[in-house]
N, C-alpha and C positions, 0 to 999 in steps of 0.2 A: 324470680331469681333461681336459676339452677343450683344445684348442690355443689357442682364444680366452681361456679362463679362465686357463690357464697364463701366457699373455701379460700379462693384467691383473694377475695375482700378482706377476709379475716386475717390473712397472712400479711396483706399490705398494710392493714391497721396495726399489727403487731409490731412491724418494722417501724412504721410511722410514730410509734410510741417509744421508740429508742431500744427495742429489745433485738438482740442479735437473731439472725435468721438461722443459726446453727448453735449447737451446743459448744461451749468453751471446754477445752481439755483442763483439768486441774492439775497443777503441778505442787505437790505437798513437798516442801523442803524443810528438813529438820536439822538442828545444829545444837550443839551443847551449850553455848554461851548466850549471853543476853543480846538484845538488838543493838545496844549501844557498843558492843565489842567488834573486834576486827572481822569475826564471823558475820555479824549483823550487818555490818558495812559492805562486805562483800555480797551477802545474800540480797541486799536491798539494790545494789548496782546490777547483779545478775538479773533480777526481775526487771529492773527499769530497762535494760538493753534489750531483753527478749520481747517484751511489750512494744518497744519502739520499732523493732524489726518485723514483728509479726501482726501488729495491731491488736485485735481482741481475740486471738484464737487461744490464749491461754489464760488462765486464773490462778495466780499464786497464792497459796495458803502457807504462811510461815509457822513453824513450830520451834521457837527458840527456847533456851534453857532446858534442854533434854525433854521437850514436850513430847517426844514420841519415843523417849526412852534413852538408854545408853548408846553409845557410838556403835558398839558391835550389833545391838538390836535393830539400829536403824539401817546399817548395811545390809544386814539380812532381810530387812523389809524391801529394799532395793532389789535384792536378788529375787524375791518373791514377786516383785511388781506391785506391792501394796503402798510403797512410797516412791516417788519419782526422783527426788534429788536431796543431796546432803552437801554439807561443807564439813569436813571430818579431819581431826588430827591424824598424824601418822601412827598414833599409839596401837590401833587395832588392825591397821591395813596389812601388817605382816601376816596376820592369821589368815588372809585371803590370797595375797600374793607375796610370798616370803622375801622376794628380792627387795622390796621396799624398806625392809629393815636395815639396809646398808646404810642408808642415810641417817639413822639414829646413833651411829657409832660415835662415842665421844671424841671431841677434839679432832674432828674430821675436817671442818671447814675453817678458813681463816677469818672470814667475815661475812656480812650479808651479801656483798657483791659476788664473791666466790661461790657461795651456796645457790644464789639464784641462776648464776651462769651454768652451773652443773645441771640444775633441775630443767632449765629451758634448753639445754643442750642435748645431745644425742643419748647420754647416759640417762637422763631424767625421762626423755620421751620413749625410750625403749622400754622403760618399766611401766610408763603409763598404758602402752599398748597391751600389756599382759592382763589387764583387768577384763578384757572382753571375753577372755576364756573362763571367767568365774561369774558370768551373769551380771557384770557391772560395765559401765563405760566411763572411763576417766577422761574429763575435759582438760584438766589443767592442775598443775601444782600451785597450790597456795602456800601461805606461810603464817607461822606464829612468831618466830624469832629464836634467839638464843635463849636456852633454858637456864634459870638459877634456882638456888636452894633457899627455901624459907623453913623456919622451925621455931619451936618454942622454948628449946633446951639451952642452947648456947650459940654464941657467934662461931663461925667456921673459917679456920685459917689452913688447917692441915688435915689430912686423912685421920689422924687421931682423934678429930673433933667430931667426926661422924661415926665412930665406933658405936655400934649397937643403936644407932639413930633409926627410930621406926619412921621410915620415910615412905610416903605414897608415890608409887610410881604408876605409869600407865601399864596396861596389860601387854607388855613388850618384852620379849626375852633379851634384846640387845641392851636395854636399860637396866633390867634385872641383874644381868651378868655384870655390868659395870659397878653398880652400888654394892654387889655381893664382894667384888674384888676389893673395894674400898674398905669393907668391914662394916658396912651399915646393915640395917635389917630392912630391905626393900619390901614393901607391902603392895602388890597389885591391887588396884581398886578402881571400879567404875567412877567416872567424875561425879554423877549425882550424889555419891555417898560421901565425898571428900569433906565438904564444909562441916557436917555433923559429926564426922569421926575426928576433925581437928578440935572441935568445940568440947567434944567429950574425953579427949586424950587418948583415944583409940590409936591415933598415930601422932608422932612428934612434929612431922612437917611434911613437905611436899616439894615438887621441883616442877617449874613452869616458866615460860617466857614472860616478860614485863607485860606484854599485851594482855596476857590472862590475869596476872597478880593484880594489876591495876584496875581491870574491868570488873572483876568479882570482888574486889575489895578484901583481898586476903589479909590486909593489914589489920582487919577487924578480928581475925582468929590466929594471927602469927606475929611473933615479936621481931624475930631476926630475918634479915635477907642478906644472903651472900651472893654477889655478883660473880658467879662461877663460870657462867658461859660454857658449861661443860658439854652441852649437846645443842646442835641446830634442829629446830623442830619445824618441818614443813607441815603443810597441810593439803588437803585435795578437794577439788570440786568433782563430785561423782554423780552420775545419773543412773537409773535403772536400765539395764540393757533391753528388756522387754519395751520400756518406754521409749528409748533411743531408736529401736528398730521399727517403731511406729510412726516416727516422724519422716516427713519428706525431705529432700535435699535442702530446700531453702529454710525450712525450720531448724535443720542440723546446723546449718551455717549460721542461723541466728543464735543458737545456743552456744556455738563455738566462739563467737565474736563476744557474747555476754560474759562467757567465762574468762576471756582474755581480759576484759575490762574489769571483771570482778577481782581478778588477781592483782591488777594495777591499783585498785582502791585498797585492797587488803594490805598490800605491801607499803602503800603510802601510810596507812594507819599504823602499822609496826614500825616503820622509820621514825615516825613522830614520837611514838611512845618510847622507843629506845633513847630518844633524845631527852624526852621530859618526864618519864616514868619514874625515875630515881627520885628527883626532886619531889614529885607528887607523893610518893610513898613516905620520904622523910618528913614532909609535912603532915602526913597522916599519923606520924608517931613511930614508924618502924626504924629499928637500929639497922644500919646498912653498912657493909664493908665489901670491898672488891678484892678478889685474889690478885696479888702481885704476879708477874710473870714467874718468879721462882716459886711461888706457892702452887701456881697452876702446874708447873713442871713436877712438882712432888705429887700431885694428883694424878698426872699422866702416867708417871712411874708406877703409881700404885695399882693400875689396871692393866699392866702389862700382860698378866695372866687372861684377861678377858680379850685382849687383842689377838692372842693365839687362836682363841675360838672364833673370833670374827673372821680371821683368814680362812680357817676351815670351812666356815659357813658360806662365805661370799667369794672367796678367791683373793689372794693377796693383790693380784694384778688388778682387779677391779677396785680394791680399797686404794692402791696407790695411784690409780689413774684419777681418782676422785681428789685425793690429796694434792696431786700435782697439776690439776687442770688450771689452765691459764684463761 
């Protein structure tokens, strides 16, 4: 048997044993929340569709619950090409593409349908395209839902109830400006530090969508939930630009299709939690109150000074075009 023939025979045996004839490309995907969360649901669907479209060309390795670090660290890993993909909140995105911060302006969106229409339309898609200039490729806008306030100090009905409240916010200047205008003491903090900080009393509260509050069981460390709906919180499916540029056209199409289906799964999860989450948290022992339209209007009035800053940063024309989008 010649050397060449022996090599071919060995290769044939390797394939017969079920081993692929080429190396799979690993896709490390990191996200801040648990596999059972809306992030986890989206990540699972993302993998499922990519594999269905491409066979065994890729191997996904999931790192939920901040297994690769905080969101900013993960995004920087994508820029370096050491991490391939992430599902990330909007909190840190403005550090990379400042225009994303416009969607974090309080009381900007009427409801989920309004927010989804803006993100999926020209305004949202134009902002997605800007990520290519910073070593990232944005595939689609995901979703967390409307943010609400939890705390251990008191129920919240008016801006006076948040005076001096040490509340964790994302590392996001738009959120910080709003809570400062309300008179709270906003404390930017990476997500992995939040639960322990609440347990130790370093902070009094935090604000997040019901999808997060339910999935991480914040009821175990927080007493009061105020349904303020003060900010709509998008998310994003990002991949590393070096990784993206290494894909062929068919592979890119598979990842784009997977992102679209992942967003559908994520939004379905959020819609369900928006419907059932409040009762779940009440059953777990949280004291829940919802801001009335009059109370919400008082909060809107309290952040008027912050809005002047938002207009200067993003342009009143853009802000108004989002508010009035049909």
